C-alpha positions in Angstrom: -0.2 -22.7 -95.3 0.6 -26.1 -97.0 1.3 -27.9 -93.7 -1.9 -27.5 -91.9 -3.8 -30.7 -92.3 -3.8 -34.1 -93.8 -6.4 -35.5 -96.2 -6.1 -38.8 -97.9 -2.3 -39.3 -97.3 -1.4 -35.8 -98.7 -1.0 -32.5 -96.9 -3.4 -29.9 -98.1 -3.8 -26.2 -97.5 -6.8 -24.6 -95.8 -7.8 -22.8 -99.0 -7.5 -26.0 -101.0 -9.6 -27.9 -98.5 -12.3 -25.2 -98.6 -12.3 -25.1 -102.4 -12.4 -28.9 -102.6 -15.5 -29.1 -100.3 -17.2 -26.2 -102.1 -16.7 -27.8 -105.4 -18.0 -31.2 -104.1 -21.0 -29.4 -102.6 -21.9 -27.7 -105.8 -21.4 -30.9 -107.9 -23.6 -32.9 -105.5 -26.6 -30.7 -105.9 -29.5 -31.6 -103.6 -28.2 -33.5 -100.6 -30.5 -36.6 -100.3 -31.7 -37.9 -97.0 -29.9 -41.2 -97.7 -26.6 -39.3 -98.1 -27.0 -37.4 -94.9 -27.9 -40.6 -93.0 -24.9 -42.4 -94.4 -22.6 -39.7 -93.2 -24.2 -39.8 -89.7 -23.8 -43.6 -89.7 -20.1 -43.3 -90.5 -19.7 -40.9 -87.6 -21.3 -43.4 -85.3 -19.1 -46.2 -86.6 -16.0 -44.0 -86.2 -16.8 -43.5 -82.5 -18.0 -47.0 -81.7 -15.2 -48.9 -83.6 -12.4 -46.8 -82.0 -13.4 -46.3 -78.4 -10.1 -47.5 -77.0 -8.0 -45.5 -79.3 -10.0 -42.3 -78.6 -9.9 -42.8 -74.8 -6.1 -43.4 -74.9 -5.6 -40.2 -76.8 -7.7 -38.2 -74.4 -5.9 -39.8 -71.4 -2.6 -38.8 -73.0 -3.6 -35.2 -73.2 -5.1 -34.9 -69.7 -2.5 -37.0 -67.9 -5.3 -38.4 -65.8 -8.8 -38.9 -67.3 -10.6 -42.2 -66.8 -11.7 -43.9 -70.0 -15.1 -44.2 -68.3 -15.2 -40.4 -68.1 -14.3 -40.1 -71.8 -16.9 -42.7 -72.7 -19.6 -41.0 -70.7 -18.8 -37.4 -71.5 -17.5 -37.6 -75.0 -18.4 -40.8 -76.8 -21.8 -41.8 -75.4 -23.2 -38.2 -75.7 -21.9 -37.9 -79.2 -23.4 -41.2 -80.3 -26.7 -40.1 -78.7 -26.8 -36.8 -80.5 -26.0 -38.5 -83.9 -28.8 -41.0 -83.3 -31.2 -38.3 -82.3 -30.6 -36.4 -85.6 -30.8 -39.6 -87.6 -34.2 -40.5 -86.0 -35.8 -37.1 -86.7 -34.1 -36.0 -89.8 -36.7 -37.0 -92.4 -39.3 -35.0 -90.5 -37.1 -31.9 -90.2 -36.3 -31.9 -93.9 -39.9 -31.6 -94.9 -40.9 -28.1 -96.0 -42.8 -26.1 -93.4 -46.2 -24.8 -94.5 -46.8 -21.1 -93.8 -50.0 -19.0 -94.4 -50.2 -16.4 -97.2 -51.9 -13.2 -96.1 -55.7 -12.9 -96.6 -57.3 -13.0 -99.0 -54.5 -14.6 -101.0 -54.8 -17.8 -98.9 -58.4 -18.2 -100.2 -57.4 -17.7 -103.8 -55.0 -20.6 -104.2 -51.8 -19.0 -103.0 -49.3 -21.1 -101.1 -46.3 -20.4 -98.9 -43.6 -22.6 -97.3 -40.1 -22.6 -95.9 -37.6 -24.9 -97.6 -34.5 -25.8 -95.5 -31.4 -25.9 -97.6 -27.8 -26.8 -96.6 -25.5 -23.7 -96.4 -22.5 -25.4 -97.8 -19.2 -25.7 -95.8 -19.4 -25.2 -92.0 -16.3 -24.5 -89.9 -16.3 -26.1 -86.4 -13.7 -24.8 -83.9 -13.6 -26.8 -80.7 -12.1 -26.5 -77.2 -9.9 -28.9 -75.2 -12.2 -29.7 -72.3 -14.5 -32.2 -73.9 -12.5 -32.7 -77.1 -14.5 -35.3 -78.8 -18.1 -34.4 -78.0 -17.4 -30.7 -78.9 -16.6 -32.0 -82.4 -19.5 -34.4 -82.9 -22.3 -32.6 -81.1 -22.4 -29.7 -83.6 -21.3 -32.1 -86.4 -24.4 -34.1 -86.0 -26.5 -31.0 -86.8 -24.1 -29.9 -89.6 -24.3 -33.2 -91.4 -28.1 -33.5 -90.8 -28.5 -30.2 -92.4 -26.7 -31.5 -95.5 -23.4 -29.6 -95.1 -19.7 -30.5 -95.3 -17.4 -29.7 -92.4 -13.9 -28.3 -91.7 -12.9 -29.0 -88.1 -10.3 -27.1 -86.1 -9.8 -28.9 -82.7 -7.8 -27.3 -79.9 -4.0 -27.3 -79.9 -4.1 -28.1 -76.1 -5.2 -31.7 -76.9 -2.7 -32.6 -79.6 -3.0 -36.4 -79.2 -6.8 -36.3 -79.5 -6.6 -33.9 -82.4 -4.2 -36.2 -84.3 -6.4 -39.2 -83.4 -9.5 -37.5 -84.8 -7.6 -36.4 -87.9 -6.5 -40.0 -88.6 -10.0 -41.4 -88.0 -11.9 -38.9 -90.1 -9.5 -39.5 -93.0 -10.3 -43.2 -92.6 -14.1 -42.8 -92.7 -14.6 -39.7 -94.9 -13.2 -38.1 -98.0 -11.6 -34.7 -97.3 -14.3 -33.3 -99.6 -16.8 -34.3 -96.9 -15.1 -33.8 -93.6 -11.5 -32.7 -92.9 -9.6 -31.9 -89.7 -7.2 -29.0 -89.5 -4.6 -29.1 -86.7 -2.3 -26.4 -85.5 -1.9 -23.5 -83.0 -3.2 -19.9 -82.8 -1.9 -18.9 -86.3 -3.8 -21.7 -87.9 -6.9 -20.8 -85.8 -6.7 -17.2 -87.0 -6.4 -18.3 -90.6 -9.3 -20.7 -90.1 -11.6 -17.8 -88.8 -10.7 -15.8 -91.9 -11.9 -18.4 -94.3 -15.0 -17.5 -96.4 -17.0 -20.3 -94.8 -20.8 -20.6 -95.1 -21.1 -20.8 -91.3 -18.7 -20.9 -88.3 -19.4 -22.4 -84.9 -16.9 -21.7 -82.1 -16.8 -23.1 -78.6 -14.4 -21.5 -76.2 -13.5 -18.5 -74.1 -15.2 -15.1 -74.5 -11.9 -13.4 -75.3 -11.1 -15.8 -78.2 -14.8 -15.5 -79.2 -14.3 -11.8 -79.9 -11.3 -12.6 -82.2 -13.3 -15.3 -84.0 -16.1 -12.8 -84.7 -13.6 -10.2 -86.0 -12.0 -12.8 -88.3 -15.4 -14.0 -89.6 -16.7 -10.5 -90.1 -14.4 -9.8 -93.0 -16.3 -12.3 -95.1 -19.7 -11.8 -93.4 -19.6 -15.4 -92.2 -22.5 -16.1 -89.8 -21.2 -17.2 -86.5 -22.5 -19.3 -83.6 -20.6 -18.7 -80.4 -20.8 -21.0 -77.3 -18.7 -19.2 -74.7 -19.3 -19.7 -71.0 -19.2 -17.3 -68.1 -19.9 -17.7 -64.4 -22.9 -20.1 -64.1 -24.7 -19.5 -60.8 -26.6 -21.9 -58.5 -29.4 -21.2 -56.1 -30.3 -23.7 -53.4 -33.8 -22.8 -52.2 -34.4 -22.4 -48.5 -36.7 -25.4 -48.5 -34.5 -27.7 -50.6 -33.3 -31.1 -49.5 -29.8 -30.3 -48.5 -28.3 -33.7 -49.0 -29.8 -34.3 -52.4 -29.0 -30.8 -53.6 -25.4 -30.8 -52.5 -24.8 -34.3 -53.7 -26.1 -33.4 -57.2 -24.1 -30.1 -57.2 -20.8 -31.5 -56.0 -21.0 -34.5 -58.3 -21.8 -32.1 -61.1 -18.9 -29.9 -60.1 -16.5 -32.9 -60.1 -17.4 -33.8 -63.7 -14.2 -33.3 -65.6 -12.8 -31.5 -62.5 -15.0 -28.5 -63.2 -13.5 -28.0 -66.7 -16.8 -27.5 -68.4 -18.4 -24.4 -69.8 -21.6 -25.2 -67.9 -19.9 -26.2 -64.6 -21.4 -24.5 -61.5 -19.3 -21.5 -60.7 -20.8 -19.9 -57.6 -23.6 -21.1 -55.3 -26.1 -19.3 -53.2 -27.1 -21.1 -50.0 -29.3 -19.7 -47.2 -27.1 -18.4 -44.4 -28.6 -20.8 -41.9 -27.6 -23.8 -44.0 -24.0 -22.9 -44.8 -22.3 -25.3 -42.3 -24.7 -28.1 -43.2 -23.7 -27.5 -46.9 -20.0 -27.7 -46.1 -20.3 -30.9 -44.0 -22.5 -32.5 -46.6 -20.0 -31.7 -49.4 -17.2 -33.1 -47.4 -19.1 -36.3 -46.7 -20.1 -36.7 -50.4 -16.6 -36.3 -51.7 -15.2 -38.8 -49.2 -17.8 -41.3 -50.3 -17.1 -40.9 -54.0 -13.5 -39.9 -54.0 -11.8 -41.3 -50.9 -8.5 -40.2 -52.4 -7.8 -37.5 -55.0 -4.1 -37.6 -56.0 -3.9 -41.3 -56.9 -7.4 -41.7 -58.0 -7.9 -42.4 -61.7 -11.6 -41.3 -61.4 -10.7 -37.7 -60.5 -9.7 -35.8 -63.7 -6.5 -33.7 -63.7 -6.2 -30.1 -64.9 -5.4 -30.2 -68.6 -1.9 -28.8 -68.3 0.5 -27.1 -66.0 -0.5 -23.6 -67.0 -4.1 -24.3 -66.2 -3.1 -26.0 -62.9 -1.1 -23.0 -61.8 -4.0 -20.6 -62.7 -6.4 -22.6 -60.5 -3.9 -22.8 -57.7 -3.4 -19.1 -58.0 -7.1 -18.4 -57.5 -7.1 -20.4 -54.3 -3.9 -18.8 -53.0 -5.3 -15.3 -53.6 -8.5 -16.1 -51.7 -6.5 -17.5 -48.8 -4.1 -14.6 -48.6 -7.1 -12.2 -48.5 -8.3 -14.0 -45.4 -11.2 -15.8 -47.1 -12.3 -19.1 -45.7 -11.3 -21.9 -48.1 -12.4 -25.5 -47.6 -10.6 -28.3 -49.5 -12.8 -31.3 -50.2 -10.1 -33.9 -49.9 -8.3 -36.0 -47.3 -5.6 -34.2 -45.4 -2.5 -33.6 -47.6 -4.2 -34.4 -50.9 -5.6 -31.0 -51.8 -3.1 -30.0 -54.4 -0.5 -32.2 -56.2 2.9 -31.4 -57.4 3.4 -29.6 -60.7 3.9 -32.9 -62.6 0.5 -34.4 -61.8 -1.5 -31.0 -62.0 -4.4 -32.3 -60.0 -6.4 -30.2 -57.6 -9.2 -31.3 -55.3 -12.5 -29.3 -55.3 -12.1 -26.2 -53.1 -15.0 -24.3 -51.6 -14.3 -20.6 -51.3 -16.8 -19.2 -48.7 -18.3 -15.8 -49.2 -15.4 -14.3 -51.3 -15.2 -10.6 -51.9 -16.3 -9.5 -55.4 -12.8 -8.1 -56.1 -11.1 -11.5 -55.9 -10.2 -13.1 -59.2 -12.4 -16.2 -58.3 -15.4 -13.9 -58.5 -14.2 -12.0 -61.6 -13.1 -14.9 -63.9 -14.8 -18.0 -65.2 -13.3 -20.6 -62.9 -13.3 -23.6 -65.3 -11.8 -25.8 -62.7 -12.3 -27.5 -59.3 -13.4 -24.4 -57.4 -16.9 -23.6 -56.2 -17.5 -20.2 -54.6 -20.2 -20.4 -52.0 -22.2 -17.2 -51.0 -24.9 -17.0 -48.4 -28.2 -15.1 -48.7 -31.1 -14.2 -46.5 -33.7 -13.5 -49.1 -34.1 -14.9 -52.6 -34.1 -11.4 -54.1 -30.5 -11.0 -52.9 -29.4 -13.9 -54.9 -31.3 -13.0 -58.1 -30.3 -9.4 -57.9 -26.6 -10.4 -57.6 -27.0 -12.6 -60.7 -28.8 -10.0 -62.7 -26.3 -7.2 -62.3 -23.6 -9.4 -63.9 -23.1 -10.8 -67.4 -25.7 -13.3 -68.5 -24.4 -16.8 -67.8 -24.4 -19.9 -70.1 -26.2 -22.0 -67.4 -28.2 -21.5 -64.3 -29.1 -24.1 -61.7 -32.0 -24.1 -59.1 -32.5 -26.6 -56.4 -35.8 -26.8 -54.5 -39.3 -28.1 -54.4 -41.2 -24.8 -54.0 -43.1 -24.2 -57.2 -43.5 -20.5 -56.6 -39.9 -20.0 -55.7 -38.8 -22.0 -58.8 -41.1 -19.9 -61.0 -39.7 -16.7 -59.5 -36.1 -17.7 -60.2 -36.9 -18.6 -63.8 -38.9 -15.4 -64.3 -36.5 -13.0 -62.7 -33.2 -14.3 -64.2 -31.8 -14.9 -67.7 -29.3 -17.5 -68.8 -28.5 -19.6 -71.8 -30.2 -22.6 -70.3 -31.4 -24.0 -66.9 -31.4 -27.3 -65.1 -33.7 -27.6 -62.1 -32.6 -30.0 -59.4 -29.8 -31.2 -61.7 -26.5 -30.0 -63.1 -25.9 -29.8 -66.9 -28.9 -32.1 -67.7 -30.3 -29.5 -70.1 -27.2 -29.8 -72.1 -27.7 -33.6 -72.5 -31.2 -33.1 -73.8 -30.9 -33.2 -77.6 -34.4 -31.9 -78.1 -33.5 -28.6 -76.3 -31.5 -25.8 -78.0 -28.0 -25.3 -76.5 -26.4 -21.8 -76.5 -25.7 -18.7 -74.6 -26.9 -15.1 -74.4 -24.9 -11.9 -74.3 -21.3 -12.5 -73.2 -22.0 -16.3 -72.8 -22.6 -16.7 -76.5 -25.0 -16.2 -79.4 -27.1 -18.6 -81.4 -27.7 -22.2 -80.6 -27.5 -25.8 -81.9 -28.7 -29.3 -80.9 -31.4 -31.3 -82.6 -34.0 -29.4 -84.6 -32.7 -26.1 -83.5 -29.2 -27.1 -84.7 -30.7 -28.3 -88.0 -32.2 -24.9 -88.5 -29.0 -23.1 -87.4 -26.9 -24.8 -90.1 -29.6 -24.6 -92.8 -30.8 -21.7 -94.9 -34.5 -21.1 -94.3 -35.6 -20.3 -97.9 -39.0 -18.6 -98.1 -41.1 -19.7 -101.1 -44.4 -18.1 -102.2 -46.5 -19.5 -105.0 -49.2 -17.3 -106.6 -52.7 -18.7 -106.8 -55.2 -18.7 -109.7 -56.0 -15.0 -109.4 -53.9 -12.0 -110.3 -54.5 -10.3 -107.0 -52.6 -7.1 -107.9 -54.8 -6.5 -111.0 -58.0 -7.6 -109.2 -57.3 -5.4 -106.2 -56.5 -2.3 -108.2 -53.0 -2.0 -106.8 -51.5 -1.3 -110.3 -51.3 2.2 -111.7 -53.1 4.3 -112.6 -54.4 4.5 -109.1 -58.0 5.4 -108.3 -61.0 4.9 -106.1 -60.6 1.1 -106.0 -57.1 1.2 -104.3 -58.2 4.0 -102.1 -61.1 2.0 -100.7 -58.9 -1.1 -100.3 -56.3 0.7 -98.4 -58.8 2.5 -96.2 -60.4 -0.9 -95.3 -57.1 -2.3 -94.2 -55.3 0.6 -92.6 -57.3 0.9 -89.4 -57.3 0.0 -85.7 
C-alpha cells in the first residue's frame, strides 16, 4: 500500500501515515487551545482562499453543479461550522464539575470530567456533498485536539485530488492527511487501528465499515440515511409547505442523506399539492436540461438507477408526474440529468418505496387520519430525518411524540442539519452516534472521570474496612432502604 496518498511531495502508506500522526500526537502532549484554534483557522483559510478551485473540481465531478450550489452547500456551511467551534472551544475545553456522593461532597471530595483528545480520527466521506462532509466532522475533530486521516469518495476524484493538494499545502501530514483510492483502499482504511472512525454513506457500506473497525475495537460513528418522511398537516398552508418541500427536494437534485423521501398529504389536498409543485418548479427552474442551477446525477450509473425507479413505477401503472417542461424530464445518458418526479401513491413493493431514493424523486402518499401516517412511519426503519409542516401545536406535538428519527425540521427542510448547536446523527439503521458543535467535541474526546479525595479517610471513618462489625452494619442499613 505504498501508493495510497501524498503527503509533502512524497507518497506514503496508510500504516506510515497513521504511525506518523500517532508519534506526533504523543510528542505534542497536551494539545493547547492556541494549537487547536490555529488548525481551525488554517481550515478556514484553505476554504476561503481556494473557492474557485474547489468549485471547479466539484463541477468537474458532477458534470453540472453550479458554483453557487457548492458555495452554499459545501463551503459556507463548512466555514460556519469551523467558526462555531472556534467561538465556543475555550468553554468546551473546561473541566465539567460533577458531584461526589454524599457525605463525601461535604468532606472536601471533588469530582470532574476532563475532556481529552483521542488521538487519530479517521473520516470517511461520501460523494454527494464532498467538501462539507469532510470539514463538518473535521471541525469537531480538530476542536477536540485530534489529528485526522481523511478518505474521500472515489466517485468524486477531482474533488478528492483537489482536497489532497490543498491539505498538503496548509497542513503537515502529521496533522491532517488525505487518502485517495477505491474500495480496496477504503477497506484497508477501516481496518486501521484508529482512535475513532466516522463514516458517512450508505447503510450497506456502513455494515462493512463496522466489521472492519471491530477487529481493532475502534469506536465508530455512522451517519447513514434511509427514507426520510414528510407529513403535511391537514391545516398547513399548502403553498408555503409545498414550496419549502420542493425547494428542499431540489437541493443537490435530492442527492442528500436528509432529502425528503416520501410525503404524506391529506387526500383532499393531493391535486392542490401537485398543481402547486408544478407552479413552483416552473418559477424556479423554467428549464431543467440546460439549466446550470439544476444539479445533475453524479454519474451515469446513478442516473440509470433513478431512471429505473421511475420506469418501474410507470410500468406498474402508478401515476408519475414529472415537474418539468414537456420533453425535459430526463436527459440523454451523457448529461445524466433528471427532473424531480412525483410518484403518487406507489405500492409498497415498488423499489421506490423500498430503497433510499437519493435523487430527484418524491413519493407522495395520501392519508385520511394523522395516525395512518405515523403508523406507516413507525413500522419501518427509523429515518435520519423527519419533516412536519403545519401550524397546529397539538398535531405537531403528536407527530414529535409518536415518531422517532435522527433529527426533525418543522416547517423547513434540512434546517436542523445546518444548526451547529444541535447534534447531527441517526438512530438504528440510519446511523449511530452524532457530531456537530459541543456534541461533536464530546464524540471525538475521551471523557475522563477524575475523583479527588477530601480531607477525611471516609473508608476508615465509615467502618467499611475489615474486620467488619456493627458500625458498617448500621451504615448499610441506613442507606439500603426505600
